[in-house]
Legacy VTK file of the C-alpha trace (Angstrom):
# vtk DataFile Version 3.0
C-alpha trace
ASCII
DATASET POLYDATA
POINTS 375 float
25.656 -10.550 -13.796
22.001 -11.337 -13.105
20.072 -11.606 -9.833
16.595 -13.132 -9.579
13.678 -12.716 -7.177
10.628 -14.987 -6.890
7.429 -13.595 -5.287
5.178 -16.432 -4.068
6.124 -18.516 -7.158
3.931 -16.151 -9.186
5.948 -13.009 -10.064
9.595 -13.239 -11.124
11.995 -10.304 -11.290
15.471 -10.374 -12.856
18.100 -7.703 -12.305
20.797 -7.356 -14.937
24.113 -5.785 -13.934
22.884 -4.526 -10.518
24.968 -3.096 -7.688
24.352 -4.299 -4.134
22.219 -1.213 -3.412
19.832 -2.245 -6.205
19.588 -5.807 -4.857
18.941 -4.482 -1.355
16.174 -2.193 -2.645
14.288 -5.039 -4.342
14.729 -7.235 -1.253
13.223 -4.517 0.961
10.428 -3.812 -1.534
9.327 -7.425 -1.993
10.384 -9.051 1.282
12.049 -11.972 -0.499
15.671 -12.953 -0.883
17.392 -13.659 -4.171
16.721 -17.054 -5.736
17.727 -18.400 -9.120
14.809 -18.707 -11.563
14.924 -20.687 -14.799
11.626 -19.237 -16.062
11.392 -16.100 -18.184
11.042 -13.181 -15.743
7.894 -11.062 -15.642
10.110 -7.991 -15.262
13.725 -7.614 -16.307
15.465 -4.542 -14.892
18.682 -3.655 -16.663
21.058 -1.156 -15.047
23.337 0.998 -17.182
25.909 3.620 -16.284
24.315 6.028 -18.746
21.332 6.056 -21.099
22.226 8.059 -24.184
19.410 10.279 -25.384
18.747 13.298 -27.535
15.742 15.367 -28.501
13.635 14.383 -25.480
10.262 16.126 -25.339
9.277 16.867 -21.746
5.861 16.083 -20.233
5.879 18.081 -17.038
9.200 17.887 -15.231
9.314 14.172 -14.378
8.683 12.478 -17.719
9.573 12.756 -21.378
9.765 10.877 -24.652
11.615 10.616 -27.935
10.739 8.706 -31.102
11.002 5.297 -29.445
11.035 5.481 -25.619
9.115 6.885 -22.649
11.379 8.190 -19.866
10.870 8.867 -16.189
13.204 11.650 -15.104
14.636 12.015 -11.593
16.362 15.281 -10.764
18.960 15.265 -8.003
21.642 17.728 -9.007
21.464 16.174 -12.463
18.801 14.317 -14.436
18.734 10.514 -14.153
16.652 8.490 -16.585
14.642 5.281 -16.562
12.954 3.765 -19.625
9.629 2.189 -18.644
7.440 0.919 -21.512
4.069 1.184 -19.786
2.284 -0.483 -22.673
4.303 -3.684 -22.115
3.456 -4.324 -18.445
2.240 -7.922 -18.295
4.262 -9.031 -21.333
7.626 -10.050 -19.811
8.885 -6.527 -20.318
12.145 -4.721 -19.568
12.881 -1.583 -17.549
16.187 0.117 -18.290
17.514 2.601 -15.763
20.701 4.390 -14.919
22.686 3.003 -12.025
22.371 6.055 -9.818
18.625 5.307 -9.550
17.920 3.020 -6.605
14.207 3.554 -5.934
12.748 2.974 -9.394
9.643 5.159 -9.829
6.335 3.263 -10.118
7.984 -0.152 -9.623
5.916 -1.015 -6.528
2.653 -0.347 -8.408
3.878 -2.177 -11.481
4.586 -5.278 -9.384
1.144 -5.053 -7.772
-0.455 -4.702 -11.201
1.305 -7.815 -12.491
-0.579 -10.019 -10.050
-3.769 -9.279 -12.017
-2.196 -10.938 -15.016
-2.003 -14.185 -13.008
-5.567 -13.941 -11.614
-4.196 -12.849 -8.250
-5.044 -9.427 -6.856
-3.318 -6.887 -4.616
-5.852 -5.152 -2.370
-5.400 -1.966 -0.350
-5.996 -3.640 2.994
-4.657 -5.130 6.215
-4.848 -8.782 7.255
-4.225 -11.060 10.221
-4.922 -14.542 11.612
-6.831 -14.873 14.900
-8.374 -17.962 16.539
-7.646 -19.913 13.398
-9.400 -17.468 11.066
-7.687 -15.439 8.375
-9.226 -11.951 8.188
-8.925 -9.335 5.458
-9.662 -5.703 6.427
-10.769 -3.372 3.632
-11.433 0.366 3.676
-10.620 3.723 2.166
-7.479 5.415 3.516
-7.882 6.243 7.231
-11.055 4.153 7.352
-9.970 1.843 10.174
-7.738 -0.836 8.655
-4.766 -0.269 10.932
-6.945 0.396 13.998
-8.677 -2.954 13.554
-5.395 -4.708 12.821
-3.677 -3.270 15.919
-6.638 -4.100 18.153
-6.236 -7.787 17.285
-2.423 -7.847 17.205
-2.462 -6.506 20.773
-4.591 -9.517 21.746
-2.436 -12.197 20.159
-3.373 -12.184 16.472
-0.696 -13.018 13.906
0.293 -10.234 11.531
0.007 -10.931 7.792
0.023 -7.500 6.138
-0.752 -3.817 6.328
-1.442 -1.450 3.392
-1.366 -4.225 0.755
-2.498 -7.849 0.879
-2.048 -10.200 -2.065
-4.987 -12.588 -2.536
-4.200 -15.719 -4.524
-6.359 -17.131 -7.301
-10.000 -17.752 -6.258
-9.320 -16.325 -2.790
-7.439 -19.381 -1.584
-4.808 -17.567 0.490
-3.521 -14.222 1.770
0.066 -13.068 1.373
1.792 -10.031 2.853
4.335 -7.620 1.427
6.816 -5.819 3.699
5.586 -2.484 4.939
5.774 -0.236 7.974
2.687 0.357 10.101
1.431 3.931 10.191
0.992 4.687 13.905
-0.951 7.879 14.651
-0.161 9.772 17.831
-3.509 8.957 19.436
-2.769 5.208 19.207
-0.092 5.552 21.887
-2.675 6.397 24.563
-4.618 3.167 24.009
-1.739 0.871 23.066
1.044 2.162 25.316
2.152 -1.335 26.414
2.131 -2.700 22.870
3.720 0.041 20.768
7.393 1.018 20.997
8.123 4.191 22.964
8.151 7.497 21.081
11.631 8.986 20.833
12.279 12.404 22.382
12.853 14.028 18.991
9.508 12.724 17.747
7.743 14.075 20.859
9.278 17.487 20.140
8.054 17.282 16.544
4.541 16.396 17.705
4.547 19.330 20.164
5.591 21.739 17.404
2.822 20.457 15.114
0.215 20.904 17.868
1.347 24.520 18.367
0.848 25.244 14.652
-2.553 23.528 14.659
-3.677 25.519 17.716
-2.546 28.770 16.086
-4.566 27.868 13.005
-7.667 27.094 15.089
-7.233 30.384 16.955
-7.059 32.312 13.667
-10.337 30.734 12.551
-12.089 31.500 15.857
-10.937 35.116 15.829
-11.501 35.585 12.076
-7.812 36.262 11.417
-7.283 33.775 8.604
-7.110 36.519 5.948
-3.980 38.016 7.507
-0.891 37.035 5.511
0.827 35.406 8.502
-2.148 33.168 9.249
-2.502 32.275 5.574
0.978 30.795 5.846
0.054 29.089 9.135
-3.009 27.553 7.445
-0.953 26.158 4.566
1.662 24.738 6.941
-1.001 23.252 9.248
-2.581 21.394 6.338
0.723 19.698 5.564
1.811 19.034 9.140
-1.420 17.411 10.352
-0.551 14.293 8.371
2.762 14.071 10.254
1.231 13.295 13.651
2.336 9.702 13.238
5.393 7.497 13.061
6.128 4.467 10.906
7.002 1.235 12.695
8.170 -2.152 11.431
5.694 -4.839 12.556
8.481 -6.784 14.275
9.177 -3.746 16.501
5.787 -4.081 18.220
5.955 -5.604 21.706
5.297 -9.386 21.791
4.154 -9.324 18.168
3.352 -12.573 16.376
4.093 -12.786 12.643
2.201 -15.295 10.492
4.764 -17.391 8.637
3.983 -17.952 4.980
0.446 -17.654 3.728
-2.903 -17.517 5.537
-6.349 -18.751 4.563
-9.025 -16.175 3.726
-12.034 -16.862 5.951
-13.477 -13.471 6.817
-13.707 -10.039 5.155
-14.177 -6.879 7.233
-15.138 -3.657 5.453
-14.414 -0.828 7.898
-15.700 2.748 7.613
-15.508 5.761 9.927
-18.688 7.542 11.018
-19.741 10.649 12.930
-21.811 8.397 15.214
-20.273 7.220 18.491
-21.558 3.636 18.271
-19.748 0.700 16.672
-22.029 -1.318 14.400
-21.363 -4.659 12.697
-23.529 -5.649 9.725
-23.318 -8.660 7.440
-23.219 -7.575 3.780
-22.934 -9.114 0.316
-19.748 -9.111 -1.747
-21.196 -6.647 -4.264
-21.573 -4.088 -1.456
-17.804 -3.965 -1.017
-16.270 -4.925 -4.381
-17.146 -1.757 -6.314
-15.995 0.422 -3.412
-12.687 -1.393 -3.082
-12.039 -1.098 -6.808
-12.202 2.685 -6.403
-10.016 2.539 -3.291
-7.440 0.488 -5.182
-7.585 2.815 -8.173
-6.997 5.848 -5.957
-3.863 4.176 -4.560
-2.592 3.727 -8.138
-2.999 7.458 -8.908
0.706 7.979 -9.623
0.816 5.098 -12.092
-2.346 6.231 -13.891
-1.004 9.785 -14.031
2.139 8.577 -15.785
0.085 6.295 -18.033
-1.804 9.402 -19.206
1.574 11.017 -19.977
2.620 7.855 -21.814
-0.562 7.957 -23.918
0.151 11.636 -24.648
3.578 10.589 -25.913
2.371 7.526 -27.823
-1.393 7.808 -28.576
-1.411 4.543 -30.528
-0.017 2.449 -27.660
-2.142 1.066 -24.827
-1.837 -1.286 -21.856
-4.548 -3.907 -21.438
-4.110 -4.249 -17.663
-4.464 -0.507 -17.062
-7.283 -0.028 -19.561
-9.257 -2.908 -18.025
-8.272 -2.147 -14.421
-11.806 -1.916 -13.013
-13.295 -4.829 -14.940
-10.419 -7.176 -14.121
-10.529 -6.257 -10.432
-14.280 -6.837 -10.336
-13.983 -10.286 -11.891
-11.135 -11.454 -9.642
-12.547 -9.983 -6.419
-15.936 -11.591 -7.096
-14.168 -14.939 -7.376
-12.079 -14.317 -4.234
-15.031 -13.225 -2.072
-17.550 -15.806 -3.282
-18.922 -17.746 -0.298
-16.930 -15.730 2.238
-18.445 -14.079 5.303
-18.295 -10.307 4.754
-19.098 -7.724 7.438
-19.306 -3.960 7.431
-17.838 -2.384 10.574
-19.007 1.194 11.220
-17.076 3.040 13.925
-16.266 6.544 15.191
-12.900 8.166 14.512
-10.725 7.815 16.423
-12.108 4.419 17.378
-11.826 3.041 20.948
-9.392 0.206 20.281
-10.355 -2.146 23.131
-14.082 -1.742 22.534
-13.612 -2.470 18.823
-11.676 -5.648 19.583
-14.147 -7.017 22.133
-17.168 -6.455 19.883
-15.524 -8.060 16.832
-13.994 -10.921 18.786
-17.305 -11.820 20.403
-19.355 -11.660 17.194
-16.951 -12.997 14.568
-14.048 -14.933 16.088
-15.486 -17.281 18.712
-15.933 -20.197 16.287
-12.661 -22.140 15.866
-13.913 -24.386 13.068
-11.982 -22.556 10.309
-8.256 -23.045 9.921
-6.418 -19.769 9.268
-2.978 -21.146 8.463
-2.427 -23.244 5.382
LINES 1 376
375 0 1 2 3 4 5 6 7 8 9 10 11 12 13 14 15 16 17 18 19 20 21 22 23 24 25 26 27 28 29 30 31 32 33 34 35 36 37 38 39 40 41 42 43 44 45 46 47 48 49 50 51 52 53 54 55 56 57 58 59 60 61 62 63 64 65 66 67 68 69 70 71 72 73 74 75 76 77 78 79 80 81 82 83 84 85 86 87 88 89 90 91 92 93 94 95 96 97 98 99 100 101 102 103 104 105 106 107 108 109 110 111 112 113 114 115 116 117 118 119 120 121 122 123 124 125 126 127 128 129 130 131 132 133 134 135 136 137 138 139 140 141 142 143 144 145 146 147 148 149 150 151 152 153 154 155 156 157 158 159 160 161 162 163 164 165 166 167 168 169 170 171 172 173 174 175 176 177 178 179 180 181 182 183 184 185 186 187 188 189 190 191 192 193 194 195 196 197 198 199 200 201 202 203 204 205 206 207 208 209 210 211 212 213 214 215 216 217 218 219 220 221 222 223 224 225 226 227 228 229 230 231 232 233 234 235 236 237 238 239 240 241 242 243 244 245 246 247 248 249 250 251 252 253 254 255 256 257 258 259 260 261 262 263 264 265 266 267 268 269 270 271 272 273 274 275 276 277 278 279 280 281 282 283 284 285 286 287 288 289 290 291 292 293 294 295 296 297 298 299 300 301 302 303 304 305 306 307 308 309 310 311 312 313 314 315 316 317 318 319 320 321 322 323 324 325 326 327 328 329 330 331 332 333 334 335 336 337 338 339 340 341 342 343 344 345 346 347 348 349 350 351 352 353 354 355 356 357 358 359 360 361 362 363 364 365 366 367 368 369 370 371 372 373 374
């Protein structure tokens, strides 16, 4: 049995011998339903009850190889295996995995990478349509993408994407992939009538985290951080600070509008956090943002590049053109996508005052209705 998926008529995925849980996973990952494709798929994923192996050489604890294959290893009571030929990405390649694997490691990054092969590009970004203009928000992690997005969604903008936006060839259109919004605790003070209410259990979790963080601050003030107990508190605090947030489906926001289909790319916002209290908006050239966003994208692909290094360790004579030329290909495609577009750098404090950010951007950049955001 085979099941096909078609992403924007550009990337095609075929599952061979899947269970319903595998079909559901790909549906949730891509946001598209199954649809029969006559074309050769870009990725074929074949599910087997068991992959027979022997004499696997380990690379760390999550990868290994034998004479012919590179394996990703998932340990959950026993070791499950997936064969992923990283040198073949972009060549109508096949992944083989055991059926007890649902969330195939690296698959999300592999799909994003495949867009480069079609002169499309996946960008670490958020995007929306407002007053007829399609806007793309770029930044490093925690640089203001979601803050800017939420400030406009609260005021009637249509949601396109968060975390990853797919830009079609020559920057003609923006496409979203399904993702949850990362909502930090401080957002709820400024967006209380727009965000869903925090559940009691989550409030308890937040309170516990704040207690740990206060204990850690106290240890630093009183020079107690060298005591064994406070060493443990410091390690725990570092991990817990990133948990002062919840993840929300866009459709769970109050009175949210979702852009249907694709949106036109009219405007690029490059957002960065600053120690200054003022919000500044500056028009910049595409070269001022392209190189930075290439590095931001590359950082998001860390897990894939880490496994590619393991693959090259296993098979030194095998290479992948898309991964080897990652920066150069991104630069070429992004230059084409951003050519002639209005690009602005938005410098803001962190956390940013949401309403102030919206009013400044709306007044300066979104008062002209001459552009059409929806295609």
